[in-house]
C-alpha positions as CSV (number, residue, x, y, z in Angstrom):
1,M,1.4,-13.1,9.9
2,S,4.5,-13.5,12.8
3,D,6.2,-10.0,13.8
4,F,9.6,-11.1,11.8
5,M,7.0,-11.9,8.7
6,K,5.9,-8.1,9.0
7,N,9.2,-6.5,9.3
8,E,10.7,-8.6,6.1
9,M,7.2,-7.0,4.4
10,K,7.8,-3.9,5.6
11,N,11.7,-3.6,4.9
12,S,11.2,-4.9,1.6
13,L,8.4,-2.3,0.4
14,K,10.8,0.2,1.9
15,S,13.7,-0.6,-0.1
16,W,11.4,-1.1,-3.4
17,F,10.3,2.4,-2.9
18,V,13.5,4.1,-2.1
19,K,15.3,2.7,-5.1
20,T,12.2,3.2,-7.8
21,S,11.6,6.6,-6.1
22,I,16.0,7.4,-6.8
23,C,15.7,6.3,-10.4
24,A,12.5,7.8,-11.3
25,S,13.4,11.2,-9.8
26,L,16.8,11.1,-11.9
27,M,15.0,9.9,-15.2
28,A,12.4,12.3,-14.6
29,I,14.8,15.6,-14.2
30,L,17.3,14.2,-16.6
31,T,15.4,13.4,-19.4
32,T,13.3,16.5,-19.4
33,L,16.1,19.4,-18.9
34,P,16.5,19.5,-22.9
35,A,13.0,20.5,-23.1
36,Q,12.7,23.8,-21.1
37,E,13.3,25.7,-24.0
38,S,10.9,24.3,-26.2
39,T,8.1,23.2,-24.2
40,P,5.3,25.1,-25.1
41,A,3.5,27.5,-22.2
42,R,1.0,25.6,-20.1
43,S,-1.4,27.1,-17.2
44,M,-2.7,25.1,-13.9
45,E,-5.6,25.6,-12.6
46,A,-6.0,25.8,-8.2
47,W,-8.8,25.1,-6.4
48,V,-7.6,25.9,-2.6
49,T,-9.5,25.6,0.8
50,L,-7.5,27.8,3.4
51,A,-7.7,27.0,7.0
52,D,-9.0,30.1,8.3
53,R,-12.1,29.4,6.0
54,S,-11.9,32.3,3.6
55,N,-11.7,30.0,0.6
56,L,-13.6,26.6,0.7
57,M,-12.3,24.5,-2.1
58,A,-12.8,27.8,-4.1
59,R,-11.1,28.1,-7.9
60,Q,-8.4,30.7,-7.9
61,N,-8.3,33.7,-10.3
62,N,-4.7,34.1,-10.5
63,Q,-2.8,31.6,-13.2
64,I,-0.2,29.7,-12.8
65,F,2.1,28.9,-16.0
66,F,4.5,26.6,-16.8
67,G,8.1,27.7,-17.5
68,R,12.1,27.4,-16.2
69,N,13.2,26.4,-13.0
70,S,13.6,29.3,-10.5
71,G,14.2,29.4,-6.8
72,S,15.4,27.0,-4.7
73,G,14.1,23.5,-2.8
74,F,13.4,20.4,-4.6
75,P,9.9,20.3,-7.1
76,I,7.1,18.0,-6.8
77,I,7.9,16.0,-10.1
78,V,4.7,14.6,-11.7
79,D,5.3,11.7,-14.0
80,D,2.7,10.2,-16.0
81,R,4.8,7.8,-17.6
82,Q,4.7,5.9,-14.0
83,S,0.8,4.7,-13.3
84,F,-0.6,2.6,-10.5
85,Q,-4.0,1.8,-9.2
86,R,-7.2,2.8,-11.3
87,M,-9.5,5.0,-8.7
88,D,-13.4,3.9,-8.8
89,G,-14.4,7.3,-6.8
90,F,-14.6,9.6,-3.6
91,G,-17.7,9.7,-1.4
92,F,-19.8,8.5,1.6
93,A,-22.1,6.1,3.5
94,L,-25.6,6.7,2.6
95,T,-27.0,5.7,5.7
96,G,-30.3,5.1,6.7
97,G,-30.2,8.0,9.0
98,S,-29.0,9.9,5.9
99,A,-31.3,9.3,3.4
100,Q,-34.4,9.9,5.9
101,H,-33.1,13.7,6.4
102,L,-32.7,13.9,2.5
103,H,-36.3,12.3,1.8
104,A,-37.8,14.8,4.3
105,M,-36.4,17.9,2.7
106,S,-39.0,19.9,-0.1
107,P,-38.5,18.4,-3.2
108,E,-36.7,21.5,-4.7
109,A,-34.1,21.8,-1.9
110,R,-33.3,18.2,-2.1
111,A,-33.1,18.0,-5.8
112,E,-30.6,21.2,-5.8
113,I,-28.5,19.4,-2.7
114,L,-28.1,16.0,-5.1
115,R,-27.3,17.8,-8.2
116,E,-24.8,19.6,-5.9
117,C,-23.4,16.1,-4.3
118,F,-23.4,14.0,-7.6
119,G,-23.2,16.1,-10.6
120,R,-20.5,16.6,-12.3
121,G,-21.2,20.3,-14.0
122,E,-20.8,23.8,-12.5
123,G,-21.5,24.4,-9.1
124,S,-20.9,20.1,-8.1
125,V,-18.4,18.4,-6.5
126,G,-19.2,15.2,-7.9
127,F,-19.1,12.5,-5.2
128,S,-18.9,9.0,-7.2
129,Y,-19.2,6.2,-4.5
130,I,-21.8,5.3,-2.1
131,R,-22.0,2.9,0.7
132,L,-24.9,1.3,2.1
133,S,-26.2,-0.9,5.0
134,L,-27.5,-4.0,4.1
135,G,-30.2,-3.9,6.6
136,A,-29.6,-1.1,9.3
137,S,-26.5,0.3,10.6
138,D,-25.9,2.2,13.8
139,L,-26.9,5.7,12.0
140,N,-30.4,4.1,11.8
141,S,-33.2,5.7,14.1
142,F,-33.7,1.7,14.6
143,V,-32.7,-1.4,14.0
144,Y,-34.3,-3.8,11.2
145,S,-33.3,-6.9,9.0
146,Y,-35.0,-7.8,5.6
147,N,-36.4,-11.1,7.4
148,D,-37.0,-10.1,10.9
149,L,-38.8,-12.9,12.5
150,P,-41.1,-13.3,15.8
151,E,-38.7,-15.0,18.0
152,G,-38.1,-18.5,18.1
153,E,-39.1,-18.4,14.7
154,S,-36.9,-18.7,11.5
155,D,-37.2,-19.4,7.6
156,F,-34.5,-21.1,5.8
157,K,-35.9,-20.4,2.9
158,L,-36.6,-16.9,3.1
159,E,-39.9,-16.7,2.0
160,K,-40.3,-13.3,3.9
161,F,-37.5,-11.8,2.8
162,N,-38.1,-8.0,1.7
163,L,-36.3,-5.0,1.6
164,G,-38.6,-3.8,3.8
165,H,-37.8,-0.1,5.4
166,D,-35.2,0.5,2.7
167,H,-38.3,1.6,0.6
168,D,-39.0,4.4,2.8
169,D,-36.3,6.7,2.6
170,V,-33.0,5.0,1.5
171,I,-34.4,3.4,-2.1
172,P,-36.3,6.6,-3.4
173,V,-33.2,8.9,-2.6
174,L,-30.7,6.2,-4.0
175,K,-32.8,6.7,-7.4
176,E,-32.7,10.4,-7.4
177,I,-28.8,9.9,-7.1
178,L,-28.5,7.5,-10.0
179,A,-30.6,10.0,-12.6
180,I,-28.4,12.2,-11.6
181,A,-25.1,10.0,-11.5
182,P,-26.2,6.5,-13.3
183,E,-22.2,5.0,-13.3
184,I,-22.0,5.7,-9.8
185,K,-20.5,2.8,-8.0
186,I,-22.2,1.5,-4.9
187,M,-20.8,-1.0,-2.2
188,S,-23.0,-2.8,0.6
189,S,-22.2,-3.7,4.1
190,P,-24.5,-5.6,6.9
191,W,-23.6,-4.6,10.5
192,S,-25.5,-7.9,11.5
193,A,-27.4,-11.0,10.1
194,P,-31.0,-11.0,11.1
195,T,-31.1,-12.1,14.8
196,W,-32.4,-15.7,14.3
197,M,-29.8,-16.6,12.4
198,K,-27.4,-15.6,15.4
199,T,-25.8,-17.7,18.4
200,N,-27.3,-15.0,20.7
201,G,-30.6,-14.1,19.0
202,K,-29.7,-10.3,19.4
203,V,-28.8,-7.5,17.3
204,R,-25.8,-6.7,19.3
205,G,-22.7,-9.1,19.1
206,G,-22.9,-12.6,18.6
207,S,-21.7,-14.6,15.4
208,L,-23.5,-16.3,12.9
209,K,-24.8,-19.8,13.3
210,T,-23.2,-22.5,11.7
211,D,-26.1,-24.3,10.2
212,C,-27.1,-20.5,9.0
213,Y,-24.2,-19.9,6.7
214,E,-26.0,-21.1,3.6
215,V,-28.9,-19.3,4.2
216,Y,-27.2,-16.2,5.0
217,A,-25.3,-16.6,1.7
218,L,-28.7,-16.9,0.0
219,Y,-29.6,-13.5,2.0
220,F,-26.9,-11.8,0.3
221,A,-27.9,-13.0,-3.2
222,K,-31.8,-12.2,-2.7
223,Y,-31.0,-8.6,-1.6
224,I,-28.4,-8.0,-4.8
225,E,-31.1,-9.6,-6.9
226,A,-34.0,-7.3,-5.3
227,M,-32.0,-4.0,-5.3
228,K,-31.2,-5.0,-9.1
229,E,-35.2,-5.3,-10.0
230,E,-35.4,-1.4,-8.4
231,G,-32.8,-0.5,-10.7
232,I,-29.9,-0.1,-8.3
233,T,-26.8,-2.4,-9.6
234,I,-25.0,-3.3,-5.9
235,D,-21.2,-3.1,-7.7
236,A,-19.9,-4.9,-4.6
237,I,-20.5,-6.1,-0.9
238,T,-18.6,-6.7,2.1
239,I,-18.9,-9.3,4.1
240,Q,-19.6,-7.7,7.4
241,N,-18.8,-4.2,8.6
242,E,-16.0,-4.5,11.2
243,P,-16.3,-8.2,11.7
244,L,-13.9,-7.7,15.2
245,N,-16.2,-5.1,17.1
246,S,-19.4,-6.1,18.9
247,N,-20.2,-2.9,20.9
248,N,-22.4,-1.5,17.7
249,T,-25.9,-2.1,17.9
250,P,-26.0,-3.5,15.4
251,S,-23.4,-5.6,15.0
252,M,-21.6,-9.0,14.6
253,V,-18.2,-10.9,15.1
254,M,-17.0,-12.8,12.0
255,R,-13.6,-14.1,12.5
256,N,-10.9,-14.5,9.8
257,T,-11.7,-18.3,10.4
258,E,-15.3,-17.9,10.1
259,Q,-15.4,-15.3,7.1
260,L,-13.0,-17.8,5.5
261,E,-15.5,-20.9,5.6
262,F,-18.6,-18.8,4.8
263,L,-17.0,-17.5,1.6
264,K,-15.3,-20.6,0.5
265,K,-18.1,-23.2,0.6
266,H,-21.6,-20.6,0.3
267,L,-21.3,-17.2,-0.8
268,G,-18.6,-17.9,-3.1
269,P,-19.9,-21.1,-4.5
270,L,-23.7,-19.3,-4.4
271,F,-22.8,-16.4,-6.3
272,K,-20.8,-18.2,-9.5
273,A,-23.9,-20.6,-9.2
274,R,-26.5,-17.5,-9.9
275,G,-24.2,-15.7,-12.3
276,I,-24.1,-12.7,-9.6
277,K,-21.5,-10.4,-10.7
278,T,-21.1,-8.0,-8.0
279,K,-17.7,-8.0,-6.3
280,I,-17.0,-9.8,-2.7
281,V,-14.7,-7.9,-0.2
282,L,-13.2,-9.1,2.9
283,F,-12.4,-7.4,6.1
284,D,-14.0,-3.9,6.1
285,H,-12.1,-2.9,9.6
286,N,-9.1,-1.5,10.9
287,C,-5.5,-1.4,9.4
288,D,-4.3,-2.9,12.5
289,R,-5.0,-6.3,11.2
290,P,-4.1,-6.9,7.7
291,D,-3.4,-10.7,8.6
292,Y,-7.3,-11.0,8.8
293,A,-7.2,-10.6,5.0
294,L,-4.0,-12.2,4.4
295,H,-5.6,-15.1,5.7
296,I,-8.0,-15.5,3.9
297,L,-6.3,-14.7,0.4
298,S,-3.9,-17.6,1.4
299,D,-6.2,-20.1,0.8
300,P,-7.0,-20.6,-2.9
301,D,-10.1,-21.8,-2.8
302,A,-11.6,-18.8,-1.1
303,A,-9.1,-16.2,-3.1
304,Q,-10.7,-17.0,-6.3
305,Y,-13.9,-15.5,-5.4
306,V,-12.4,-12.3,-3.9
307,D,-12.0,-9.0,-5.8
308,G,-10.2,-7.3,-2.7
309,S,-10.0,-6.2,0.8
310,G,-11.9,-3.3,2.8
311,F,-10.1,-1.0,5.7
312,H,-11.4,1.4,8.1
313,H,-8.5,3.9,9.9
314,Y,-9.6,4.2,13.1
315,G,-6.7,2.1,14.2
316,G,-3.4,0.9,12.6
317,D,-1.1,2.7,10.2
318,I,-2.8,2.8,6.6
319,S,0.6,1.3,4.8
320,A,-1.2,-1.9,6.2
321,M,-2.8,-1.6,2.9
322,S,0.0,-1.4,0.9
323,L,1.6,-5.0,2.6
324,V,-1.6,-6.5,1.4
325,H,-1.1,-5.4,-1.7
326,Q,2.2,-6.4,-1.8
327,A,1.4,-10.0,-0.8
328,R,-1.5,-10.0,-3.5
329,P,-1.2,-7.1,-6.1
330,D,-3.4,-9.2,-8.0
331,K,-6.5,-7.9,-5.5
332,N,-7.6,-4.4,-4.9
333,L,-8.0,-2.4,-2.1
334,Y,-10.9,-0.5,-0.8
335,F,-11.0,2.2,1.7
336,T,-14.5,1.8,2.8
337,E,-15.0,4.1,6.4
338,Q,-13.5,6.8,8.2
339,M,-15.5,9.6,10.9
340,V,-14.0,12.9,9.8
341,I,-15.8,15.9,12.3
342,E,-15.7,19.0,13.7
343,R,-17.1,21.2,16.0
344,G,-20.3,23.4,14.7
345,D,-19.2,26.5,15.6
346,A,-15.5,25.8,14.2
347,K,-13.7,28.9,12.7
348,T,-11.1,27.0,10.8
349,I,-11.1,24.3,9.1
350,A,-8.6,21.5,10.2
351,I,-8.3,20.0,6.4
352,A,-4.5,19.4,6.0
353,D,-4.3,16.9,8.2
354,Q,-7.6,14.5,7.0
355,V,-6.5,15.3,3.5
356,K,-3.3,14.1,4.1
357,R,-4.1,11.4,6.0
358,L,-7.4,9.8,3.9
359,I,-6.8,11.2,0.3
360,V,-2.9,11.1,-0.2
361,G,-2.6,8.5,2.3
362,C,-5.0,6.0,1.3
363,S,-4.4,6.6,-2.8
364,R,-0.8,6.4,-1.9
365,N,-1.3,3.0,-0.5
366,W,-3.6,1.5,-3.5
367,S,-6.6,1.9,-2.3
368,N,-8.7,2.0,-5.3
369,N,-11.4,4.4,-3.9
370,V,-12.3,6.9,-0.4
371,L,-14.8,6.6,2.0
372,L,-16.0,8.5,4.8
373,W,-18.8,8.2,7.3
374,N,-21.4,9.5,6.1
375,L,-23.5,12.0,3.9
376,A,-25.7,13.4,6.2
377,A,-27.1,13.8,9.8
378,D,-28.6,16.8,11.5
379,P,-27.7,19.4,13.8
380,S,-27.7,16.9,16.6
381,N,-26.1,14.3,15.0
382,D,-29.5,12.1,14.9
383,P,-30.8,9.7,14.1
384,H,-28.5,6.7,15.7
385,T,-29.6,3.8,17.3
386,D,-29.7,3.4,21.3
387,N,-26.9,1.3,23.0
388,G,-24.1,1.5,20.3
389,G,-24.9,4.1,18.0
390,C,-23.0,6.8,17.1
391,S,-23.8,9.8,18.8
392,M,-21.1,11.9,17.6
393,C,-21.5,11.0,13.8
394,Q,-21.4,14.5,12.2
395,G,-22.6,14.1,8.1
396,A,-20.7,15.6,5.7
397,L,-23.9,17.9,5.4
398,T,-25.8,18.9,8.5
399,L,-29.6,18.8,7.3
400,D,-32.4,21.3,9.3
401,G,-34.8,20.5,7.2
402,D,-34.1,22.5,4.0
403,R,-30.9,24.3,5.5
404,V,-27.6,22.8,4.4
405,T,-24.6,23.3,6.2
406,R,-21.2,22.2,4.8
407,N,-19.2,20.8,6.8
408,L,-15.2,19.1,7.3
409,A,-15.9,15.8,5.6
410,Y,-17.8,17.2,2.8
411,Y,-14.6,19.5,1.6
412,V,-11.7,16.7,2.2
413,I,-13.7,14.4,-0.4
414,A,-14.6,17.6,-2.6
415,H,-10.9,18.3,-2.9
416,A,-10.3,14.7,-4.9
417,S,-14.1,14.0,-6.5
418,K,-15.0,17.4,-8.0
419,L,-11.3,16.8,-10.4
420,V,-10.8,13.3,-10.4
421,P,-13.8,11.3,-11.6
422,P,-13.9,7.2,-11.7
423,G,-11.6,5.9,-14.2
424,S,-8.7,8.2,-13.2
425,V,-5.0,6.5,-12.5
426,R,-2.7,7.3,-10.1
427,I,0.5,8.4,-11.1
428,A,3.9,8.9,-9.7
429,S,4.8,12.5,-7.8
430,T,7.5,12.9,-5.2
431,S,6.7,12.1,-1.6
432,P,8.3,13.8,1.4
433,V,9.8,10.7,2.6
434,E,11.2,9.8,-0.6
435,S,15.1,9.9,-1.5
436,A,15.1,13.1,-4.2
437,V,17.7,14.0,-6.8
438,N,20.0,17.5,-6.5
439,L,21.4,18.8,-9.5
440,T,24.1,21.5,-9.6
441,T,26.1,22.8,-11.8
442,D,30.1,21.4,-12.3
443,E,32.2,24.2,-10.7
444,E,34.7,23.9,-13.7
445,R,32.6,23.1,-16.7
446,R,28.9,25.1,-16.7
447,E,27.6,22.7,-19.4
448,I,27.6,19.9,-16.6
449,M,25.0,19.3,-14.4
450,R,26.3,16.7,-11.2
451,A,23.6,14.7,-9.5
452,T,23.6,13.8,-5.8
453,V,20.9,12.0,-3.7
454,V,19.6,13.0,-0.7
455,A,17.5,11.3,1.9
456,Q,14.6,13.2,2.0
457,S,12.7,15.6,-0.8
458,N,11.2,17.5,1.8
459,V,8.2,18.7,-0.6
460,L,4.7,18.7,0.9
461,P,2.2,15.8,0.9
462,N,0.9,15.1,-2.5
463,V,-0.6,12.8,-4.6
464,A,-1.1,12.8,-8.3
465,F,-3.5,11.0,-11.2
466,K,-4.2,11.4,-14.6
467,T,-7.9,11.4,-15.7
468,P,-9.5,9.4,-18.8
469,E,-9.5,12.9,-20.5
470,G,-5.9,13.2,-19.9
471,K,-5.6,15.9,-17.6
472,I,-2.8,16.1,-14.7
473,V,-4.7,16.2,-11.2
474,L,-2.1,17.1,-8.3
475,I,-3.5,17.4,-4.8
476,V,-0.8,18.9,-2.3
477,V,-1.1,19.8,1.5
478,N,0.5,21.8,3.5
479,D,0.7,20.5,6.7
480,T,3.3,22.8,8.3
481,W,2.7,26.1,10.5
482,S,4.3,28.5,7.7
483,V,3.7,29.6,3.6
484,Y,5.3,26.8,1.2
485,S,6.6,28.1,-1.5
486,G,6.9,25.3,-3.9
487,K,7.1,24.1,-7.7
488,V,5.9,21.3,-9.7
489,Q,7.7,19.6,-12.7
490,F,6.0,18.0,-15.5
491,N,7.5,17.2,-19.0
492,G,10.4,19.7,-18.4
493,A,8.5,23.0,-16.9
494,F,8.0,24.4,-13.6
495,A,5.1,25.8,-12.4
496,N,5.8,27.9,-8.8
497,F,2.6,27.8,-6.3
498,R,2.2,29.4,-3.0
499,L,0.2,27.6,-0.3
500,P,-0.3,28.9,2.9
501,P,-0.4,26.8,6.1
502,G,-3.2,24.1,6.9
503,A,-4.2,24.6,3.4
504,V,-5.1,22.3,1.0
505,G,-4.9,22.7,-3.1
506,T,-5.9,21.1,-5.9
507,Y,-3.9,21.6,-9.2
508,V,-5.0,21.1,-12.8
509,W,-3.4,21.1,-16.0
């Protein structure tokens, strides 16, 4: 995509957001003003994490009531008359290493932490989406595929295909999770094809041999069918994890022209022929290359097999997801990976920036989910592969036998997953960079309200959802250095709240 096309798309998108935000703000305020006197009292509960760790995703005892407008400043206007994408869930990668540590726990301790993570009752946080590696990832203790052969051998009929080492820990742990959360969404991503299918014959780097396109498509199909036999439904697959990164062990390069060819002539037709309903997701790499997905989506013969595109955020700007949405609003977007870490001895928790960047940023840029990397590791961040495995990838949970430590990533996802169940829909809410409407009383006629437009609302970063049960959930991030005294407007009533610096609040009514 040319620089001119990129700039035109960005300018068009910005113009659309400015116009719609002004209209939405004005309509939300004006249509609800008369209702202030008659709106019945409504309370809002708050779940807050404070930067000093004195509250960690803790429900607040003080009640917040909706009433008349008070105080200065612009409100966060939440408008459920405007809805956007449906949310599939929030969660983590269940890497081989994560499953290894969980499986090594005592049955009682493992059952307790899995109920906490994946349950939806009291004391649980409701993680609702899992990403698996299709074969080994760089957070396995060793590399394997489902069709490993001695050097020089091949198996084009995949007669020796088997789930192998997944039976050791991934599948048993998954079955326990499914017993707790049977509707959980599962996505799978390969780090590499079996070495005999690759140009370099190695687990690291190389590309898929052109004469192996057909058999590799069959490899995906057999994996999905084999997992189905285990009672595990794979909702979606990505074709290749980080297809432009050859530095991991394992890894495989797959350029957009190669992924287009593989998808259009092999993977898509095979899935269709075998009646496989698993969604196919493109790209699965950084936000600095939206052109990768757009190139494939521009081919109608390939696009017919595509559900959406996946993105990571180690490079580029998250708004790239909105650019892809603008070009192809009929296709879904997925946020499939981001590492979030902190020091083990940290006295504070830097949650504001991560929730702003990932929960708010991804959701406002049309992602159907938010997945972080990864669920669990030990105190040394093990296991990982040699020569390309991530030695700094801290888990959301640090597991030391049966001892559990909850880290930054756990709370980032919990602020969404606990109160925004799958099937929730993102709804409109004022953002800091959007234009806002200021209402003032006419100097001579007090019954007349005058409206003026300001360039930015200056509210805190936030995102709002409506749950299947009809509840409104608003996630607010105080990324400033001072206490924020703000207000929420909904259906003609206002709720005032205070959020300390560096804190995150999830508000429900």
